[in-house]
C-alpha positions in Angstrom: 83.4 -31.7 174.8 87.1 -32.9 174.4 86.5 -36.6 172.7 89.2 -38.7 175.3 92.8 -39.5 173.2 92.5 -43.3 172.5 95.2 -45.5 173.5 98.1 -46.8 171.9 98.4 -49.8 174.0 96.5 -51.9 172.2 97.9 -51.2 169.1 101.3 -51.7 170.5 100.6 -55.0 172.5 99.0 -56.3 169.9 101.6 -55.5 167.1 104.5 -56.6 169.3 102.6 -60.2 169.5 102.4 -60.8 166.0 106.0 -59.8 165.6 106.9 -62.9 168.3 105.4 -65.3 165.6 107.1 -63.6 162.4 110.1 -63.3 164.0 110.7 -65.7 166.6 114.5 -66.3 166.3 114.9 -62.0 168.2 115.8 -62.5 171.7 116.5 -58.7 171.7 114.2 -56.1 170.3 116.6 -52.6 169.8 118.6 -51.0 167.5 121.8 -51.6 168.6 125.1 -49.5 169.8 128.8 -49.6 169.6 131.5 -47.5 170.8 135.1 -47.7 169.2 136.6 -48.0 173.0 134.6 -51.8 172.9 135.8 -53.5 176.2 132.4 -55.4 176.6 131.7 -58.1 178.2 129.4 -58.8 175.1 130.5 -62.5 173.5 132.2 -61.4 170.3 130.1 -64.5 168.5 126.5 -63.5 169.4 124.4 -63.0 167.3 122.8 -59.9 168.6 125.7 -58.2 170.0 124.9 -54.8 169.2 121.7 -54.9 170.7 123.0 -56.7 174.1 125.9 -53.9 173.8 122.8 -51.3 174.0 122.0 -52.9 177.0 125.3 -52.9 178.3 125.2 -48.8 177.3 122.4 -48.3 179.2 123.7 -49.6 183.0 127.4 -48.3 182.4 128.8 -47.6 185.5 125.9 -48.5 187.4 125.7 -50.4 190.3 123.5 -53.3 189.8 125.8 -55.9 191.8 122.8 -57.2 194.5 120.6 -54.4 193.0 116.6 -55.2 192.5 116.4 -54.5 189.4 112.8 -53.5 187.3 113.3 -53.7 183.4 110.4 -51.4 181.6 109.0 -52.9 178.4 111.3 -56.0 178.7 111.0 -57.3 175.5 111.7 -61.2 175.0 113.9 -61.2 177.7 117.2 -61.8 176.1 118.8 -58.2 177.4 117.5 -59.0 180.9 119.3 -62.5 180.9 122.0 -61.1 179.8 122.4 -58.4 182.4 121.8 -60.2 185.8 123.7 -62.5 184.9 126.9 -60.5 183.8 126.4 -58.1 186.3 125.2 -60.1 189.2 122.1 -58.4 190.2 120.3 -60.1 193.1 116.9 -60.1 191.5 115.5 -58.5 188.3 112.3 -58.3 186.9 111.6 -57.5 183.4 107.2 -56.1 182.1 105.9 -56.3 179.4 102.8 -55.2 177.5 102.6 -57.7 175.1 101.6 -61.6 176.1 103.6 -63.3 173.2 107.0 -60.9 174.9 106.2 -62.8 177.9 105.8 -65.9 176.8 108.7 -66.1 174.7 110.6 -64.7 178.0 109.9 -66.8 180.3 110.1 -69.9 177.9 113.9 -69.9 179.5 112.9 -70.8 182.3 116.2 -69.0 184.6 117.0 -66.2 186.1 114.8 -63.1 185.6 111.2 -62.9 186.7 109.4 -61.8 183.6 105.2 -60.2 184.1 102.7 -58.7 182.2 101.9 -55.3 182.3 101.9 -51.6 181.9 104.6 -48.7 182.1 102.4 -46.3 183.0 100.5 -48.3 186.0 103.0 -50.1 187.3 101.7 -53.5 189.8 105.4 -52.5 192.1 105.7 -51.7 195.7 106.4 -47.6 196.1 110.4 -47.0 197.3 111.3 -51.0 196.0 113.7 -51.0 193.3 117.8 -50.2 193.1 117.7 -49.9 189.8 115.2 -48.8 186.7 116.1 -49.5 183.9 113.8 -48.6 180.3 115.6 -49.2 176.7 113.8 -48.0 173.2 110.2 -48.1 174.5 109.2 -44.9 175.7 108.1 -43.4 172.5 105.4 -45.8 172.6 103.4 -45.3 175.6 100.5 -42.8 176.2 101.5 -41.1 178.8 105.4 -40.6 179.1 105.2 -38.0 182.0 102.7 -41.0 184.0 105.7 -43.4 182.9 108.8 -41.2 184.4 106.4 -40.3 187.4 105.6 -44.4 188.0 109.6 -45.0 188.1 110.2 -42.4 190.6 107.1 -43.9 192.1 108.8 -47.1 192.5 112.6 -46.4 192.8 113.8 -46.5 195.8 115.8 -43.0 197.9 119.2 -42.9 195.7 118.0 -45.3 193.4 118.6 -44.9 189.4 117.1 -44.6 186.8 118.8 -46.0 183.4 116.9 -44.6 180.1 117.8 -45.1 176.5 115.4 -44.5 173.6 115.0 -42.6 169.8 113.1 -39.8 169.6 112.1 -36.7 166.8 114.9 -34.4 166.3 112.3 -31.8 168.3 111.6 -33.7 171.6 113.5 -33.2 174.5 112.3 -35.1 176.6 114.9 -34.5 179.1 112.6 -31.4 180.6 110.2 -33.8 181.4 112.7 -36.1 183.2 113.7 -33.0 185.6 109.8 -32.3 185.8 109.1 -35.6 187.6 112.2 -35.0 190.7 115.1 -37.0 188.7 118.8 -35.7 188.9 120.9 -35.8 185.5 123.7 -37.9 186.2 124.9 -37.7 182.1 122.7 -37.5 179.2 124.8 -38.6 176.0 123.9 -37.8 172.2 124.4 -41.8 170.8 122.9 -41.2 167.0 126.0 -42.3 165.3 126.5 -44.9 168.1 123.1 -46.7 167.1 123.7 -46.1 163.4 127.2 -47.2 163.2 125.9 -50.9 165.0 122.5 -51.0 162.2 125.7 -50.7 159.8 127.0 -53.9 160.9 123.3 -55.7 161.5 121.8 -54.8 158.7 122.6 -57.3 156.9 121.7 -60.6 159.5 118.5 -58.7 160.3 117.2 -58.3 156.2 118.0 -61.8 155.7 115.8 -62.8 159.3 113.0 -60.8 157.8 113.3 -62.2 153.7 112.6 -66.0 155.5 109.4 -64.8 157.2 106.7 -67.0 155.8 104.1 -64.2 155.5 105.7 -62.1 152.5 103.3 -59.6 152.7 104.9 -58.2 155.8 108.6 -57.9 154.9 108.8 -54.6 153.9 106.9 -52.9 156.7 109.5 -55.0 158.7 112.2 -53.6 157.7 111.2 -50.6 158.1 110.5 -51.3 161.4 113.7 -53.0 161.8 116.8 -50.6 160.8 117.8 -52.3 157.9 119.5 -49.7 155.5 117.4 -48.0 153.0 114.8 -48.5 155.2 112.4 -45.9 157.0 114.0 -46.6 160.9 117.5 -46.2 159.6 116.9 -43.5 157.4 115.1 -41.4 159.4 118.3 -41.5 162.0 120.6 -40.8 159.1 118.3 -37.8 158.3 118.5 -36.6 161.4 114.8 -36.9 161.4 115.2 -38.9 164.4 117.9 -39.0 167.7 118.8 -40.9 169.8 120.0 -40.5 173.8 120.4 -42.7 176.4 120.0 -40.5 180.3 121.2 -41.7 183.9 119.4 -40.7 186.1 119.0 -41.2 190.0 115.8 -40.1 192.7 117.1 -37.9 194.7 117.8 -39.0 198.6 
């Protein structure tokens, strides 16, 4: 008998719960984005501006004003608050697997609604959402195809899926998206844009990691957090991992 594959979800949740205590300063958890043509709505003096610009890029040209928006794996809610306000969203729901992420997100007590939940088993009604957003999270899921199926289920006909993530160089998720039933509007490789953002943001990230009380975790967090010269950054530079953004739609 084949042994059932163990879920990564408890470990992932525990990691992000721990990270929330170790580096509470972060409100947006992604590697960031920058474009040479920068007409961004993100304030230029915002400390997490590159991370918010990845949100802005991910939803580009998607009608958010007056929409019912669902962000899956919303982290600590910084990106959700930015989009909800900047694009005049009617209702924004953020879901995350980490209890501590949700606690941090709710602490603002304004704007979006934040709920604990799984990306692969959404407690959301069928065809109730106008736009689903997912940023830099699906590589941690047990079953990406199940996640795509859930997104398609909750979207209204004609609804949009704004999806951005890094992946191994030999992993092309676009086929899985099309197999799930989405219509592809646009697919872009944005690895150079992510590397450029990490270069500009590395000093801030490294300083926050160096200031952590638990010094035994500093090197691990620099590997994870995209600091120049460390594992995540080097994988992008060496071409081991690539970064893609997709805009998709559920057929009418």
